[in-house]
N, C-alpha and C positions, 0 to 999 in steps of 0.2 A: 702315436703315443697311446698306450693302453689306459681305457678308462677304470678307475678303481671302483670298489663296491660303495665306498663312501660318497664318491663323486656321483654315482648313479643315484643314490639314495637322495643327495641334495637336489639333483636335477628333478627327479620324481617328485619329492616333497614340495618343492616350490610350485610345480605345475598343479599339483593336487590342492595346494593351498589356495592358489588363484582360481581354480576350478570352484571350490567351495564358496569363496569370496563373491564371484560371479553369479553363481547358482542362487545364494541368499540375496544378493543385491537385486538380482532379476525378480525373484519372488516378491521382495518388498515392493517392487515397482509395479508388478501385475496384480498383487492382491488389493482387493478393494479399489480398483482403478476407477470404478464408477460410484464409488461409495460416497463421494461428496459433490456437491451440486457444481455444474459448470459455473464459472465465475464471469465477471464483466468482460475481460479481455477475450476469454473463449467464445463467449455468446457474441461478442462483437465480431470475432472472426467468422463466425457462423452467419451471422446476419449479412457479412459482406461476401458470401458465397452466391448470394441470390441474383447477381448482376447477370445480364443476358449475353455479355460478351467479355472478351479478355481487355479490350480497349476500355470498357466501363469499370471493369475491376481494377485495372491500374490506375485510372484516373480518380475514380470515386472511392475504390476500395483500399487503395494503397496510398496514393500521392496526397490526397486531401483527407482521407479517412483513417490515416493511422500514422504512427510515428516510428514505423519499423521498415526495414527493406522489404521488397516484394517476395522474396522467395518462399517464406512460410506460408503467406497468404495464398500464393499461387499453388502450393502443394495441397492446402487444405481445400481449395477450390475444386480440384479434381478428386481428391481422396473422398470427400463428402458424396460426389456424384457416384462413385463406385460402391462405397460402403454404408452410406447413410449418415445421419447426424447425431446418432446415439452417442452417449458420453463415452462409453467403452471403446467403440469403433474409432471415435475421434481421437481418443488419447493413447490407443495401442501404439502406433508407430513412434511416438514421442517417448513412451516408456522403454520401448526397445532400444531406441537411440540412446537413452540414458543409461541402459544396461551395458551397451557396447562400449561407451565412454569408461567404464570401470576397466576393461581390457586395455583401452588405449593409455589410461593413466599409469597402469603397470609397466606397459612397454616403455613409456616415456621416462618413468622413474628408473627403470632397469637400465636404459640406454644411457642415461645421464649419470647414475651414480652406480646402483646395484640392484639385484633382484628384491633384496628386501626393502630398500628404499620404495620399489615399485609395488610391492605387497601391501605395505603400511599405508601408502597413498591410496591406493586402490580400494583398500578396506574403508577408509575414512570416506571416500566418494561413495561406496556402496551403501554406508550404514547411517551417516549423518542426516539429520532433518533437512538441511538445506538443499544438498543435491537431490535427495529423495523427492522432496515436493516439486521441484521444479523439473523432475523427470516425469511427473504424473500430471502435468498440465499440458494442453495443446497449445504452447507458445514457443517462440524461437529460442528458448533456453538450452533444452537438451540437444536439439539439433546444432546450434551455435557451438555448444560444448564440443560435441562429436566433431563436426567439421574442423574446429580449431584445433583440437589435439590430433587429428590426422594431419593437418597442415603442419603442425609443430613437429609431429614425427618426421615428415620428409624435409622440413627445415633443417631438423637435427642432422639427418643423413647428409644433406648438402654442406651445411656450414661447419659442423663439429666433426664430421667424417671425411669431409672432401669427397663425397660420392655424387657424381654428376651423371649418372648414367641416364638414358632416356626415361625409363620407367619412374625414377626417383623425380625428376624435373615435371614430368606429366602429372604425377601424384600430387606434386606440391601444387602446381597451377590449378588442378581441378578442385582439390581440397580448400585451397585458399580462397578460391572464386566462390565456392558454395558458402564459405564461412562469410564473405563480404555481403552475400546476397540474403544472409540471415538475421545478423543484429550488428549494429553499429559498433557496439563495444567489442564484438569478436573482431571486426574490422579494425578497430583501434589497436587490440592486441597484436594483429598482425603487421600493421604498421610499426609498431614498437620493435617487434621482433625483426622486422625487415631492416629497420635502422640499424639495429645491432648486428645484424648479418653483414651489412655494408661495411661495418667497422671491423669485422673479424675476417672476411673472405679476402683471398689473395689471388692473383694470377687467372689462370683458367677457370677455377672455381667461382671467382667474382663475376667473370664474364658471363658463364652460364646462369648464374644466379640473377644477374641484371636482366637477361633475357626472360627467365621465368617470371620475374617481378613485373616486367613490361607486359607480358601476356596477360597476367592477372589483372593489370591496370586497363588493358584494351578490353577484356571481357567484361569489365564494369562499366564500360562506356555507356551501353544502353540504360543503365541505372541512374546516370549521373543527374538527368532532369528531375527525378524524385528525391534524390539525395539533396540537390541544391535547395529545392522547394522546401523539404522537411528541415533542413539544417537552418534555413531562413527564419522559419517559424520558431525554432528552438527547441521544442519538447513539449512535455506534458506540464511544465511549470511555468508557462507564460501567464498573462494577466488573467485569462480565461481557464487556465488549467488549475489542477488539483493538487499538483505536487509543490511542497514548500522548500526553501533552502534548508541544507542540513544544519543541525547544531553543531557548536564546536567540538563536541564529544562523539560526533557520529562514527569516526574510525573505531573508537573503542566499542560502541554500540555494535557495530558490524562484526567485530572479533567476537563479541559476546554471542551474537546470533548465529555465525557459521559454525559454532561449536555447541549447538543445541540450547544456548542460554542455560547451560547446565554446569554447576560447579564440579559435578562428578566426571564429566566428559573433560572439561578443561583441565582438571587436576590430572586425570589419566594421560591425556595427551602431553601435558607439560611434564609429568614424571617420566614418561617414555623418552622424550626429547633429551631431558636431562640426563637419563641414563645412558643414552646412546652417545651422547656429546661426552660425558664423564668416561666411558670406556675408551673412546676414541684418543682423548686426552692421556689417560693412563698408559695407553700403548702407543702414545707419540704419533698417532695418525690423525690427529685433528689438524686439517689444513684447509684453509679458504681458497678454493680454486675459480676458475673462470665460470663454470656451470652454477656455482653457489651465488654469484654476482648476477647472473642471467636470470636465475629463478627468482632472486629478490627484485630485480627490475621488472620482469614481466608480472610479478603479483602486485607490486606497490604502485608502478605507474598508472595502470587504469584506475585504481582507487583515488590517488592524488589529482590526476586529471579531471576525473568525474567530480571529486569534491570541490576543486576550485572553480570548475565550470559552473557548477551548481550554485555557487556563491556569486560569482562575478558576471556571469552571462545568463544562465537559465536553469532552474533546477531540473536535473535528470537522475540524480544519484538515488538508487534503490539497491538492495541487497541483491536482487536477482541479476542485475547486470554485470555483477562481479563474480558470477558463477564461472565464467570462461578463464578467469585468471586465478581462480581458487586452486587449481591442481598444483600450482606452482609454488604456492605457500606449503602445501603438503610435502612436496617433493623436497623443498629446502629443509622442512623441519626434520624430515627423516634422512636426510642425506648422508649422515655421519655412521651409518650401520657399518659395523666391522663383520666382514664376511666370515671370519673365523669363528665367531660366536653364535653358532647355529642354533643351539637350543635357547639361549637368551633371546635371540632375534624373533624366533617364532613365539616364544612366549609373550613377548611385548606385542607382537602383531596380534595374536590371540586376545590379549588384554584389551586393547583398543577396540577390537572388534566387538567383543562381549559387552564392554561398557557403553559402545556407541549403539548398538542394537538394542540393549535394555533401555537406555535414555530415550531412544527415539519412540519405540513400541509401547513401553511401559511408563517411564517417568514423564514423558511428554504426551503420553496418549495421543500419538500422531493419528490413529485411525478412528479416534472419537472426537478430535478436534475440528471445529470450524475453521478452515484456513482463509476462506474469503467470503464474500457476500453469499449468502445461501439462498438463492433463488427458488430451488426446489422445495425447500421447507416452507419458505414464504408462500408459494402457490399452493401447497398442500394444507397449510394452516387456514389460508384465505377460504379454501373450499370447505373446510370443516366448520368454520364460523358462518359461512353462506347457509350451510345446512342447519346449524344450530339456532341461528337468529333469523334466518330468512334473507336471502340475497336482496330482495327488493327493499328490505328495511335498512340496508347498509349502504351509505354514501361512501365510496372508495376513492382515495387519494394515494398517489405513490410519489417518490422522488427516485427516479432510476435514469440511466443514461439514455435508454431507448425502450419503448413499450415491447419490442420484440423480445427482450431478456425475459420478461414475464409470461409473454404469450407462449414462448417456446415450451415452458413447463405446463402452462394450463392446457396446451394442446396434447403434450405427452400424457397428462393425467386425464383427459378426456372431458375437460369442463371449460371451455373458453370463457374468459371473465373480462369484463371491460371495467377500466377505472374512469372517473371522470377526469382526473388530473394525472399525468405521468411525470411532471417535473415541477419541482417547487423550490427553485433556487433564485432565479433572477427577480429583479425587482417587478417586471411585467408579470411573472408567473405568480408571485405572493399577491399582487393586486387581483389576479384571476381567482386565487384561492380565497381571498376575502370576499369577492362578489358572490363565489359559488356559496360560501357559507351564509352570506346575508339571505340568500333565498332558500336555503336547504330546509327541508321538512322530515328527512329521514331521521329516525330515533337514535341511530347509530351512525359512527363514522369510523372507517378503518383507514389507518395511515401506516404506510411502509416506506422505509428507506432502505436503498441497497447501494447507495454511495453516500459520501460524506454530506450530512445534513445539519442545517442550522437549527439551534434550539427555539429560534423565533417561529418555526412552523409549529412546533408543539403550543407555543403561547397563542398564536392565532387560532388554532384549532380548540384549544381548551376554555377560550372565552366563551364560544358557542356550545361546546361539548365538555363540559368540566369534569366528568367523571369517567374513569379509566375502569373498564369492564374486564379487559385481558390484555396482557403485554408479553411478547416473547423477545427475548434479545439473542442473536446468534453471535457470541462473542462481541467484538467491537465492529463487526463488519456490516451488520444489518440488523433491523428491528421492526417488529409488526406490533401495532397497538389498535385496540378496539375502544373507542370512545362513546359515551352515551350523554344525551341531553339531561336525563333525570337519574337521581340517585335510586338506587334498589340494593337490597341485601346482597352482601358479598362484593359489592363494588368497591375499588380501591379509591379512596378520596385523598385528596391532598392533605398530609399530616398538619396538625396544629403547629404554629410557628413558636419558637422558643422565645422569641421577643418581637414586639409589633410596635409600629408607630402609625397613628392615623390622624390625618389632618383633613376635616370638612370644611374649614374656614368659617364655621359658624361663630367662633369666638374672635374672630379678626385676627388670629394669629396667622401670620404669613412667613414664618421662619424668618423673622429679621428683615423682611422687605417693607416697602411702603404699603400701608394698610388700604391705600386708595384703590388698589388693584381690586380689591374685594367688593363684589356688587351683589344686589339682591333683585331677583327676577322671579315673580310668581308665575310667569308664562312658561317657565322652563320645566314644566311638570314637577317632579319631586325635588328638584333642584331649588334650594332656598338661597344659600350664599355660595358664590363661586368666585373664581379668579377670571378676570377679563385681561387677556395678554395683548389687546390691541396697542400696538406701538412699544411693546415690551420684549426684548429679546430672549430674556431667561425668566422662567417662572419661579415662583417660591421656591428655594432650594433646600432639601433637607442636607444638612452637612454635620458630620459627627466623627469624632475619632473613634476607631475600632475598639479601643480599650473602654470607652466609655459606654459602649452598647453592651458588651459582654466580657467577661475574663476567659471565656473558652473560645477555641476556634469556630469560625462561620463557616459553613460549607456552601450555603447558598442564600441570596437574597431575591425574594419575589416582590415585584411592584405591580400594584393595579391603580389606575387612575382614569376617573371619568372625563372625557374629552368630547368637545363639539368645536368642529372647524367651519366656519361660515363663510369664508371667502376662498381661499385657495391653501392647499397644504404647503407649497413652497419649501419642501424639504424639512418640515418640521420634525423633530425627534424627541423621544423619551431616552434619557441619558443616565447611565451610571458610570461614575469615573472614580479611580482611586488615586490618591495624591501621597506623595512622600512629606515628611515633616519640613521639607524645603518647599513644598507646594508645586513639586514636579508632578505632572500627570503621567503616570506610567502604565496605567491600564484602563479601558474604558470600552463600553458596550453601548450601542445605540439602535433603537428600532424606529422606523418611519411611521408616524401616527396614520398615514393613509394605508398601511397594511392592516390596519384593525378597525377602522371606522369610515364610513362613507361620509361625504361632504354633506354638511347641514343636518347630521344626526348626532345625538348623544350615544357614546359607546364606551367600551371599556378597553383601554390599552393596557397590555400585561406584559412584563418582562420577568423572566427567571434568569437569574445571573449567577453562574458558577463562580465562586470566589477563587481567584489565583493565589498563589503563594505570595504573601505579604512581604515588602521589604523590611517593614518593621512593624511591630503590634502597635505602635503609636501612629500609624498612618490614618488617613481620613478618607471617608466615602463621601461623595456628592450624588445626590439624585434630583433630577430637574428636567423639565422640558425646555428644549432649545428651539426658538421660533426666529430662524435668520431673517424672514422677510418681515417680521414684526406684524403678521396677519392677525385676524380677528380670531382667536382661539380662546374658548371658554374651558376651564378645568375645575374639577371637584372631587372630592373624596380621595384623597392622595393616601393610599394604604401601602405601608411597607413592611414586609415580614422577614424575619431572620431565622435561619435554620442551622442547628447544629449537626443534625443528621437529617438528610432528605434524599 
């Protein structure tokens, strides 16, 4: 059959469109590839390349030191030996795999529906913030996406086209095996598609498919001990982990995130899909077929499984782990293109491409945004402050997953720097921080966190170093602050409160409790009257309805109380709690006294509480010291400050 000029034009135009999409998507991935700091997971992967043997790598660097399959860590282990551990060299293969995925999305969309479906889905993968970001980091996401797409390409040839030639079967086995060794959610998607394949395949196709699936399982056997160990732990959300269960609206949050959190992008995609569907319905070509159902299942199932697993078993759900199933949402959304509407189809593809690029690069300021904890800038700023104030004058404290993460950049910048403390998270670590501060003589203290950090650390520090000299925050991912013992011009002080309550117990007012707990002891230095909590579980308690404090919203509450514990701490705590009008306690915060004061010494316990959303403005706040062991605890000068803006 002779090919017409129109058909030649359509063939050429689709290939040309794909070429420009892939070229632009690749450029976005290679540009500024080392422009932002390596983040926790990347630095962790680099740290785990320092083992002396493959055995140590698998046991300590993968099985017990990670929550991912071994594939990517093994690749990085050898890649770094060949090309070094610089950010660009480390990330380059991941960016290229992300670029290759654009082509695979096109091929999959074309094979399942038509070339316009493939082009639109490829454009979204190429230009949206979500797939771009996870193509620029040296983690399992872009390899997992690529291997999953290759496996699904061969799966489609076997199941949907009944092609069981040797090359197709071998291609499926190799790609699926690589995906299983890359990420567990890539593996999950293959399991879901595998079950779907069993439901569809028949006869000889089913027999060949079962043999291929069996080969994938056999090739996975060496990894089973690692899988069983990691699955037994559950993930990054166990009691010692950092990930919390998802909120009820997490799926909506995810939809917002994957489309750039941009009303412009979401509107453009929605209008494109509506236009495509409307045209299909107008021409009576709107029909739900098997591939539509498959695309929906392949996208929705990992999301729902991850969501409910995170609620009922252990939190694992993050945006990144749903990258592997994301293409199927795009393919589904763009599946109703009518191949006869050439000009309209290219207009819609161009429109979503332009809007996506504009939103990612300009609206969301992708290349100027801090995406993760910024170790590089924290190291550079530390070096600047060392030079400005004298390194010998600065006591340095950090909260990081491992000191190597900071050392990596200090060494890259040519100035190795030691911190006194690298972790300030557990009870023992907070006790070590307090002990360090009790003997500290340095005029300045530098504190940086590059993982989630408690406000309690700032309170412990600011008791001894109450003045903030400088503070730099990198989005919500990391922060660096320089504190001083003494005030000086230009130093940032704690602002004046909008409303204060002070009880020094001199008048005998104990906030409604028995005044017999108030004692006088001239031997207590400048303490005159104080409360003796011996045999008492709860100190005098400040209790007030929020509306009685102020008519305006309260942003923060800051409590300072002088405390002396003379027997043992026995888990004694300073507590702030919020109560509904039915006296239900629905929010609270507690600091252990031993994190602030040593035994047998007067000291200040400080708590800064960020007020949550109140259930009602008529709710009540309670502030007190809880003494569960009824030990001998002396308290004085209960100061409570309320801030509308802090």
